[in-house]
C-alpha positions in Angstrom: -8.4 68.2 144.9 -12.0 67.1 143.3 -10.7 67.6 139.6 -9.2 65.2 137.4 -8.4 65.1 134.2 -8.2 61.3 132.6 -6.7 61.5 128.8 -6.8 59.1 125.7 -2.5 57.7 125.8 -2.2 60.5 123.1 -3.0 62.8 125.7 -6.6 63.8 124.1 -10.2 63.1 125.2 -11.6 60.7 122.8 -14.1 58.1 122.4 -13.3 56.5 125.2 -16.1 55.8 128.4 -13.9 56.3 131.6 -11.9 59.4 129.7 -12.3 63.3 129.9 -12.6 66.0 132.5 -14.4 65.3 136.0 -15.0 68.0 138.6 -16.9 66.6 141.5 -17.4 63.9 139.9 -19.5 64.8 136.6 -17.8 64.8 133.3 -17.4 68.3 132.4 -15.6 68.1 129.1 -16.3 65.0 127.7 -14.5 65.3 123.9 -11.2 67.5 123.6 -8.9 66.8 120.1 -6.3 68.1 118.1 -7.0 68.9 114.1 -3.7 70.6 112.3 -4.3 71.1 108.9 -7.8 69.2 108.5 -5.5 65.7 110.1 -4.3 65.0 113.7 -1.0 65.6 114.7 1.8 63.0 115.8 2.5 62.5 119.4 5.5 62.6 119.7 5.5 62.2 123.5 3.1 63.1 126.5 3.9 62.1 130.3 2.9 63.9 133.9 5.7 66.4 135.1 4.4 66.0 138.1 0.6 64.6 139.4 -0.2 68.0 138.7 1.6 68.8 135.3 1.4 67.7 132.3 3.6 68.7 128.9 3.1 66.9 125.3 5.2 67.4 122.4 3.1 67.1 119.3 4.5 67.5 115.3 2.6 67.3 112.3 4.4 67.3 108.7 4.5 71.2 106.8 0.7 71.9 105.6 1.3 71.7 101.7 5.0 70.0 101.8 5.2 67.0 98.6 7.2 65.1 100.6 10.2 63.0 98.6 12.0 59.8 99.8 15.4 60.5 100.3 16.4 56.7 100.0 19.7 57.3 101.5 18.6 58.8 104.8 17.3 55.7 106.8 13.4 56.2 108.3 13.5 59.8 108.3 9.3 60.9 107.5 8.2 64.6 106.7 7.0 65.6 110.6 10.7 65.4 111.8 12.2 67.3 108.9 10.0 69.5 108.0 8.3 70.5 111.5 5.5 72.1 112.9 5.8 71.6 116.3 2.9 71.9 119.1 3.5 72.1 122.4 1.0 71.9 124.9 1.3 72.3 129.0 -1.2 71.8 131.5 -1.8 72.3 134.9 -5.2 71.1 137.2 -5.3 73.2 140.4 -9.1 73.4 141.0 -9.7 74.2 136.9 -7.0 73.3 134.3 -4.7 76.0 132.8 -3.4 74.5 129.2 -0.5 77.1 127.1 -1.0 75.5 122.8 2.3 77.4 121.6 3.2 76.2 117.8 6.7 76.3 116.1 7.5 76.4 112.8 11.2 74.9 112.1 10.8 74.3 108.6 12.9 77.4 106.3 9.0 79.3 104.9 6.5 80.8 106.1 3.8 78.2 106.6 -0.2 78.7 106.4 -2.7 76.4 108.1 -6.3 75.7 110.2 -5.7 74.5 113.6 -9.2 73.4 115.2 -9.8 72.2 119.1 -13.1 69.7 118.8 -14.4 69.7 121.7 -18.5 68.6 123.7 -19.7 68.3 127.3 -22.4 65.6 128.7 -22.3 65.9 132.1 -22.4 62.8 133.4 -22.0 60.9 136.0 -18.8 58.8 136.7 -20.4 55.6 137.0 -23.1 56.4 134.0 -20.8 57.0 132.0 -21.7 54.1 129.6 -25.4 54.0 130.1 -26.7 57.7 131.2 -29.7 57.8 133.9 -30.0 61.5 134.3 -32.1 63.2 132.1 -30.9 67.6 132.0 -30.6 70.6 129.4 -27.5 71.4 128.1 -26.9 74.9 126.6 -24.0 76.5 124.7 -23.7 80.3 125.1 -20.0 80.8 122.4 -19.4 84.9 123.4 -16.9 86.5 121.7 -14.9 89.0 124.4 -12.0 90.7 122.5 -10.6 90.2 119.3 -7.8 87.8 121.2 -10.3 86.6 123.8 -13.8 84.7 124.1 -15.6 82.0 126.3 -17.0 78.8 124.9 -20.3 77.7 128.3 -21.9 75.0 129.4 -24.6 75.0 131.4 -26.2 71.5 132.2 -29.8 72.0 135.0 -31.3 68.8 135.7 -34.2 67.7 138.4 -35.0 64.5 139.7 -38.3 63.3 141.6 -36.7 60.2 143.7 -38.9 57.8 146.4 -36.9 55.3 148.7 -38.0 53.4 151.5 -39.5 56.5 152.9 -36.9 59.0 151.9 -38.6 61.2 149.2 -37.7 64.4 147.8 -37.0 66.3 144.7 -33.6 67.1 143.8 -31.8 69.5 141.4 -28.2 69.8 139.9 -27.1 72.8 138.4 -23.1 72.1 137.0 -21.3 73.9 133.9 -18.3 74.5 132.3 -16.3 77.7 131.0 -13.9 77.6 128.5 -12.0 80.6 128.7 -9.8 81.4 125.4 -7.1 84.1 126.2 -3.7 86.1 124.7 -4.9 84.1 121.3 -2.2 84.8 118.8 -5.0 85.2 116.0 -8.4 85.1 116.8 -10.6 82.8 117.4 -14.1 81.5 115.8 -16.4 78.8 117.3 -18.9 76.6 114.7 -19.6 73.0 114.7 -18.3 72.2 118.3 -15.5 73.5 117.4 -12.9 76.1 118.2 -10.8 77.2 114.5 -7.3 79.7 114.3 -6.2 80.5 111.2 -2.4 80.2 112.0 0.2 82.1 110.4 4.3 81.8 111.0 7.2 82.7 109.3 10.3 80.2 110.1 11.0 79.9 113.6 8.4 81.9 114.9 5.9 80.4 117.3 2.2 80.9 118.1 0.8 80.6 121.8 -3.2 80.7 123.0 -4.2 79.8 126.7 -7.6 77.7 127.2 -9.0 77.9 130.7 -11.3 75.4 131.7 -13.6 76.7 134.8 -16.0 74.1 135.9 -19.1 75.0 138.1 -20.9 72.9 140.4 -23.7 74.6 142.6 -22.8 78.1 143.6 -19.2 77.1 143.2 -17.0 78.2 140.3 -13.7 76.4 140.1 -10.8 79.1 138.2 -7.5 77.2 137.8 -4.8 78.2 140.3 -2.0 78.5 137.7 -0.5 80.6 134.5 1.2 80.0 131.8 3.3 77.8 131.7 3.6 77.1 136.0 5.5 73.6 136.4 7.1 74.2 139.6 8.0 76.6 142.8 4.9 77.4 144.9 2.3 79.0 143.3 -1.4 79.4 145.3 -2.6 78.2 148.9 -2.4 74.6 147.0 1.0 74.2 146.8 2.3 75.6 150.2 -0.3 73.1 151.8 1.7 70.5 149.8 5.5 71.6 150.8 4.5 71.7 153.8 3.6 68.2 154.0 6.5 67.6 151.7 8.8 68.9 153.7 8.2 68.2 157.2 7.5 64.7 156.3 10.0 61.9 157.7 12.9 61.3 155.0 13.8 57.8 153.5 17.4 57.3 152.4 18.3 53.9 151.3 22.0 52.7 148.9 21.8 52.2 145.1 23.2 48.9 146.0 21.7 46.1 146.1 19.5 47.2 143.3 16.6 46.5 145.0 17.3 48.6 148.1 17.6 51.9 146.1 14.3 51.0 144.7 13.1 51.2 148.5 13.7 54.5 149.1 12.1 55.7 145.0 9.6 54.3 146.0 8.8 55.8 149.2 9.3 59.1 148.0 6.7 58.3 144.6 4.1 57.2 147.7 4.6 60.3 150.0 4.3 62.3 146.4 0.8 60.5 145.3 -0.6 60.6 149.2 0.1 64.6 148.8 -1.8 64.8 145.3 -4.6 62.9 146.3 -5.5 65.5 149.2 -9.1 66.5 149.1 -8.6 70.7 150.7 -11.9 71.3 150.8 -11.7 69.2 154.2 -8.9 70.9 155.3 -8.8 71.0 159.3 -5.8 73.6 159.0 -2.4 72.9 157.4 -1.2 70.3 159.4 -4.7 67.8 159.7 -6.3 66.8 156.1 -8.2 63.9 154.1 -7.0 62.0 151.4 -9.4 61.0 148.3 -8.9 57.0 148.3 -7.8 56.9 144.2 -7.4 58.6 140.9 -8.8 58.2 138.8 -11.3 57.2 140.2 -12.2 57.7 144.0 -12.2 61.4 143.8 -14.1 61.0 147.1 -14.1 60.1 151.0 -14.5 57.3 152.0 -14.0 56.5 155.0 -12.0 53.2 155.7 -9.5 54.0 153.2 -8.5 57.6 154.5 -8.4 55.7 157.7 -6.2 52.9 156.6 -4.1 55.5 154.8 -3.8 57.7 157.5 -2.5 54.8 160.0 -0.4 52.6 157.5 1.3 56.1 157.0 1.5 57.0 160.2 5.5 56.6 160.0 6.1 59.8 157.1 3.5 61.9 159.1 0.7 61.6 161.2 -1.3 64.7 158.9 -3.6 62.1 157.4 -4.5 60.3 160.6 -5.6 64.0 162.0 -7.6 65.3 159.3 -9.3 61.2 158.7 -10.2 61.6 162.4 -11.6 65.1 162.6 -13.4 64.9 159.3 -15.5 60.9 160.2 -17.1 62.5 163.6 -18.7 65.1 160.5 -20.7 62.6 158.9 -21.0 60.0 161.7 -24.6 58.2 161.7 -27.6 59.5 163.7 -31.0 58.4 162.7 -31.8 55.3 161.6 -32.0 55.5 158.0 -32.9 51.6 155.9 -31.9 54.0 152.8 -28.1 54.6 153.9 -27.7 52.4 155.6 -27.3 54.8 158.4 -27.5 54.1 162.0 -26.8 56.2 165.2 -22.8 55.7 166.2 -22.2 53.9 162.4 -19.2 55.2 160.8 -19.4 57.1 156.6 -18.3 54.6 154.3 -18.2 56.9 151.6 -19.7 60.6 150.4 -20.3 61.0 147.5 -20.8 64.4 144.9 -21.9 63.4 140.8 -25.2 63.7 139.6 -26.7 60.3 140.9 -26.2 61.1 144.1 -26.6 64.2 144.3 -30.1 64.0 142.3 -31.1 61.1 144.9 -30.8 57.7 142.1 -29.0 56.4 145.0 -27.8 57.0 148.3 -24.0 57.5 148.0 -24.0 60.6 148.6 -23.7 59.8 152.4 -23.9 55.6 152.4 -23.1 54.1 155.5 -23.2 50.2 154.4 -19.3 49.1 155.3 -18.8 47.6 158.5 -14.9 48.4 159.0 -14.9 51.9 159.2 -16.1 51.7 163.2 -14.3 49.5 164.4 -11.3 51.4 162.9 -11.6 54.8 163.5 -11.0 53.8 167.3 -7.5 51.6 166.7 -6.6 54.9 164.3 -7.3 57.2 167.3 -5.1 54.9 169.3 -2.5 55.5 166.6 -2.8 59.1 166.9 -2.0 58.7 170.9 1.2 56.6 170.3 2.6 59.2 167.6 1.5 62.2 169.5 0.7 62.1 173.4 -1.4 64.8 173.2 -4.6 64.6 175.1 -6.2 68.0 173.3 -6.0 66.3 170.0 -7.1 63.2 171.1 -9.9 64.1 174.1 -12.2 65.5 172.2 -12.7 62.5 169.1 -13.5 60.3 172.1 -16.9 60.3 172.3 -17.0 59.2 167.6 -14.6 56.5 168.9 -17.3 54.8 171.7 -20.7 56.0 170.0 -18.9 53.9 166.9 -18.4 50.8 169.1 -21.9 51.4 171.1 -22.8 51.0 167.2 -21.1 47.5 167.1 -22.4 46.2 170.2 -26.1 47.2 169.8 -26.9 46.8 166.0 -24.3 44.3 164.5 -24.8 41.3 166.8 -27.3 40.1 164.8 -28.0 36.1 166.2 -26.6 36.9 170.0 -23.8 35.2 169.8 -21.2 37.4 170.4 -19.7 37.8 166.9 -20.0 40.7 164.4 -22.3 40.7 162.0 -23.6 42.8 158.4 -26.7 43.0 156.3 -27.3 45.9 154.5 -31.2 47.3 154.7 -31.2 49.2 151.8 -32.5 48.4 148.1 -29.0 50.3 147.0 -26.4 48.7 149.0 -23.8 47.2 149.6 -24.4 43.2 149.7 -21.0 43.1 151.6 -20.0 45.2 154.0 -16.6 43.7 155.5 -13.5 44.1 154.8 -14.1 42.9 151.1 -17.2 44.5 149.8 -17.6 43.9 146.1 -20.7 41.0 145.6 -19.1 38.1 145.0 -16.3 38.5 147.3 -17.6 35.9 149.6 -17.8 32.2 148.9 -18.9 28.4 149.7 -15.5 26.1 148.8 -17.8 25.1 146.2 -17.8 28.6 144.5 -21.8 29.7 145.7 -22.1 33.2 147.0 -22.7 33.2 150.2 -25.6 35.2 151.9 -25.8 38.1 154.7 -26.0 38.2 157.6 -22.8 37.3 157.7 -19.7 36.9 160.3 -16.3 37.6 158.3 -13.8 36.6 160.7 -11.2 40.1 160.2 -14.6 42.6 160.7 -14.3 40.0 164.5 -10.8 40.9 164.9 -11.2 44.4 164.4 -13.9 44.1 166.6 -10.5 43.1 169.2 -8.6 44.8 168.3 -10.6 48.3 168.8 -12.0 47.6 172.2 -7.9 46.9 173.5 -6.7 50.6 172.0 -9.7 52.1 173.5 -9.5 50.1 176.9 -5.8 51.2 176.5 -6.6 55.1 175.9 -9.2 55.1 178.2 -6.7 53.7 180.9 -4.9 57.1 180.0 -8.1 59.7 180.4 -9.1 59.0 183.6 -11.7 56.5 182.3 -10.7 52.8 184.2 -13.8 51.3 184.9 -14.4 51.9 181.6 -11.1 50.8 180.6 -11.3 47.5 182.1 -14.6 47.0 180.4 -13.2 47.2 177.7 -10.7 45.0 178.2 -13.1 42.3 179.5 -15.1 42.1 176.5 -11.8 42.2 173.9 -10.3 39.4 175.9 -13.8 37.3 175.5 -14.1 38.4 172.1 -10.7 36.7 171.5 -11.3 33.3 173.2 -15.5 32.9 171.5 -13.0 33.5 168.0 -10.2 31.2 168.1 -12.8 28.2 170.0 -15.7 29.0 166.9 -13.5 29.9 163.9 -10.1 28.0 163.8 -10.5 25.0 161.1 -8.7 22.0 162.8 -8.9 20.1 159.8 -7.0 22.9 157.4 -4.9 24.8 160.1 -6.4 28.2 158.9 -9.6 30.4 160.3 -12.4 30.1 158.6 -13.4 32.9 156.6 -16.5 33.6 158.5 -19.8 32.3 159.7 -22.6 31.9 157.7 -26.5 32.7 158.5 -26.5 29.0 159.3 -23.1 29.8 161.4 -21.4 27.4 159.4 -18.0 28.3 158.6 -16.9 29.6 155.4 -14.7 27.1 155.0 -12.2 28.7 151.6 -9.2 30.5 151.7 -9.2 33.6 151.4 -6.3 36.5 152.2 -9.0 37.4 155.0 -6.8 35.6 158.4 -4.2 37.5 157.1 -5.4 40.4 159.2 -6.0 38.4 162.5 -1.9 38.8 162.7 -1.9 42.3 162.9 -5.0 42.7 164.8 -3.6 40.2 168.1 -6.8 37.7 168.3 -5.1 34.3 167.2 -3.6 32.6 170.0 0.2 33.0 169.7 0.8 29.1 168.3 -1.3 29.7 165.2 -0.2 32.8 164.4 2.9 30.9 162.6 0.5 28.1 160.6 -1.7 31.3 159.8 1.4 33.8 158.6 2.7 30.0 156.5 -0.5 29.4 154.4 -0.9 32.8 152.7 2.6 32.4 151.6 1.9 28.5 149.9 1.8 28.2 146.4 -1.5 28.4 146.1 -2.5 32.1 147.9 1.3 33.5 147.3 1.5 34.3 143.8 5.6 35.1 144.1 4.4 39.4 143.2 1.5 39.3 146.4 -0.9 38.0 148.5 -4.0 36.8 146.4 -7.7 37.6 147.5 -8.1 34.0 147.1 -6.6 30.9 146.8 -6.3 30.0 143.6 -7.4 26.1 143.8 -11.2 27.7 144.4 -13.5 26.9 142.2 -14.8 31.2 142.4 -11.3 31.9 141.7 -10.2 34.7 138.8 -7.0 35.8 138.7 -8.8 39.5 137.5 -11.1 39.6 140.0 -11.4 42.4 142.1 -11.3 40.3 145.7 -11.6 36.9 144.4 -7.9 36.2 142.9 -6.5 39.8 142.5 -3.3 41.1 144.4 -4.3 44.1 147.0 -1.2 45.8 148.1 -2.6 47.5 151.1 -3.2 44.2 152.5 0.6 43.4 152.5 0.5 46.6 155.0 -1.5 45.1 157.6 0.4 40.9 156.8 3.6 43.0 157.3 3.0 44.6 161.0 1.1 41.0 162.3 3.9 39.3 160.9 6.6 41.8 162.7 4.0 41.6 166.4 4.4 37.8 166.5 8.0 37.4 165.4 7.6 35.9 161.7 11.3 37.7 160.0 10.9 35.2 157.4 7.5 35.6 156.7 7.4 39.6 156.9 10.7 39.5 154.7 9.3 37.4 152.0 6.0 40.2 150.9 8.0 43.0 151.8 9.9 42.1 149.2 7.9 41.0 147.0 6.4 44.6 147.1 8.8 46.3 147.0 9.7 43.9 143.3 6.5 44.7 142.0 6.6 47.9 142.2 9.1 48.1 139.8 7.2 46.8 136.7 4.8 49.8 138.0 5.9 53.3 136.0 7.3 55.3 139.0 7.5 52.8 141.2 4.0 52.8 142.0 1.6 50.8 143.5 -2.2 50.6 141.9 -5.1 49.3 143.3 -4.5 46.2 142.9 -3.2 43.6 140.4 -3.7 40.1 138.8 -3.1 37.7 141.1 -1.0 35.5 138.0 1.6 33.3 139.1 5.5 34.9 139.0 7.0 32.4 135.8 8.6 32.2 133.5 5.1 32.0 131.7 3.3 35.3 133.1 6.4 37.5 134.1 4.5 40.2 135.3 1.2 40.9 136.3 -1.7 42.5 134.8 -3.5 45.5 136.1 -7.0 45.4 137.6 -9.0 46.5 134.4 -10.3 49.6 136.3 -7.6 50.0 138.9 -7.2 53.2 140.7 -3.7 54.2 140.2 -2.2 55.9 142.5 -4.4 54.5 145.4 -4.4 56.1 149.0 -3.6 53.0 151.0 -1.9 51.6 148.6 0.8 54.4 147.9 0.5 54.2 152.3 1.1 50.3 152.7 5.1 51.0 152.0 5.5 52.8 155.2 3.9 50.1 156.9 5.8 47.6 155.5 9.1 49.7 156.3 8.1 50.0 160.0 7.2 46.2 160.4 10.6 46.0 159.0 12.0 48.4 161.6 10.1 47.1 164.7 9.6 50.9 164.9 7.0 51.5 167.3 5.9 55.1 168.8 4.9 56.0 172.3 5.2 59.3 172.3 2.6 59.6 176.0 5.8 58.8 177.9 8.1 59.9 175.3 9.4 57.2 174.2 9.8 55.4 170.6 11.2 51.2 171.0 12.9 50.0 168.0 13.0 45.9 167.3 15.0 46.3 163.5 15.6 43.1 161.3 16.5 44.2 157.6 17.1 41.7 154.8 19.9 41.3 153.2 18.5 43.2 149.9 17.6 46.0 152.0 21.0 46.2 154.3 20.6 50.1 155.7 18.0 52.8 155.8 17.9 56.1 156.9 15.2 58.0 158.3 15.9 61.6 159.0 12.9 64.2 160.5 10.7 61.4 162.5 8.4 62.5 165.0 7.2 61.2 167.9 5.5 63.6 170.5 7.1 67.1 170.2 10.2 65.3 169.7 12.1 64.9 166.0 15.4 62.0 165.3 17.3 61.1 162.8 18.2 57.0 162.9 20.2 55.4 161.2 19.6 51.2 160.6 22.4 48.9 159.3 22.9 45.2 158.7 26.1 43.8 160.8 26.6 40.5 160.8 23.2 38.4 161.7 21.8 41.5 163.8 20.1 44.6 163.0 21.8 47.6 164.4 20.7 50.9 164.4 22.7 54.8 165.1 20.8 57.6 166.7 22.3 60.5 164.2 20.3 63.9 165.5 17.9 64.6 168.1 15.9 67.7 169.3 13.6 67.4 172.3 13.3 64.8 174.8 12.6 61.4 173.2 13.9 57.8 174.7 15.1 55.9 171.8 15.2 52.0 173.1 15.7 48.6 171.7 12.8 46.7 172.6 9.8 44.7 170.8 6.6 46.7 171.0 4.2 46.1 174.5 2.0 44.4 172.0 4.8 41.8 170.6 3.1 38.3 171.3 6.7 36.7 171.1 9.5 38.8 173.1 10.2 37.6 176.5 11.2 38.9 179.9 14.9 38.2 179.1 15.2 39.4 175.7 13.9 42.3 177.0 16.2 42.8 179.3 19.0 42.4 176.9 17.6 44.7 174.4 17.2 47.5 176.9 20.8 47.2 178.7 22.6 47.3 175.1 20.1 50.9 174.4 22.0 52.3 177.1 25.3 50.9 176.6 24.9 52.5 173.4 
């Protein structure tokens, strides 16, 4: 949902600028600390139970105890031998519910003060270091009964804005109610602290509930959970979450070899992460929903993120694709608005809800500065068609897809040379608007930034595959003339691209063309995406795949965004050296498409191996590009990485789909398989895989040097054939016939 609690390592909120309780990208709680008898309790262990729930154990010494060291008893401490335990249980669901319990494990009656220090500042996520907005914050304390009280924070701000013809006055009203309920002793509020006086006999416990209720404009976010509700289906959010988890594909491997067990646990974690990133306010029914991009920073709709995560995770469920495809047309550009980089037909980049955007300090409530989203929309629509075969789902979405491609053709060929460019028109827009959108993402060979307009290589590929996929869709939907035109335009773009972007001296594709139409010759990961799109000529594909796996590009943990030999390389840089798991989902599909199985297995192994270095086998947004060697036994996290991140989680499903050669074509009730399992994953079983109206379970296993499969169960009509996908650029006619015969005999 829209509420995120980011704490210090001790589970509390101190002075770290990016920590706090955030609701709709607003920090509604900026400080939250416990004090027992004037001292902070000692953390024993704190941990998530699930993504939305948390448990913390703290202990402190018996108040007033004079401790005498027992030299014959090792490293005993007063906290563990005369223990006063503080246990804290939290659940996040709209608001936050917290249970606070003290237990006296000493043999004497004790009395002590307990204080909770708290405050709110209502800063935007983007201004926790330096504040821009100016508003009025009031605090109100109300004692409701002997065991119940409320502390209310009320924040109101106003801003007069004027940006490139966009003028007006914006106002926000946000607040937080801290409700103390069921307290076993009276509570007071003084000096920014809630104060309790607690008396406990030996073995007895003390309890209170603290509820955090954010208020965003007229919306009150009351907690959905009650005391100690860690498990089970307790509310509407739980119900929808369990629909997804129960109906999605399950993946099972054996525990040996070791990495095979990692595959199963990483996929399970990824599935739960996707469920936990759901934005319920953007649901289109129980089975069509939208993900936030990542925690804790990107709790917002990002167009290309949710589309990318949707198609990469389609092997486990199409619910995310459906939600993204239904939601995006609501935001599609209608007019020309330079401040927002909006144009008719252009798909949204991001929609933020924090104070700075809401008050008009920036255009991010509705910002369009991404070239990628408009190309991805038709591709993802085609993927939904392949997985569902449902014309009723697809037909209403054809026009938004066509409008997106018309925007590409009308507005983004800035030089009239048949290539697609980008250049921001907004005073506060993204300077780079391609796949890599940070300010310094696109650099010349000497390290200088390239100034837009720029035609990056992958953006040409994305338009190519969008038009190819739309031509197929339009053909099936009956618009044959437009389908032919789309196909012809795609083929012409492919020829132009290979002629203009190929660098014979480097056996690689140029990163892009600059404003003088010169090749940008830096070696980067961008050309890896060309393989999945199929825009490269067949003889160039192995060269691209092998180049991104050379030592300067492949760290051992993954493919760097920029060559380590480049003068601008920085292993910590977002787009000039870090490793992004999401890219590997695309690389994997491209390598399978061109029959580059050894290369596919290399990047797949790297992703699952690196997942073992992170808690829960959860891949972060990105990590450093340090080489995998004795001096670097593990990479570093990017300093502000989101973790979990939607498209990092989704990329693992795409990698598995590539290794299994899975190509659904539900319109013809067909599932094509061309599996190539590595020795570190000798078998895997997929259960509850949905293709159209059919549900199938399949066991894949290595036998000798060949991967085979058995259909374990099938409900509904579905033809399961061993056959490379129609998009394969390596399979010949004889091989296809042989595979079909094997499937029929089996």
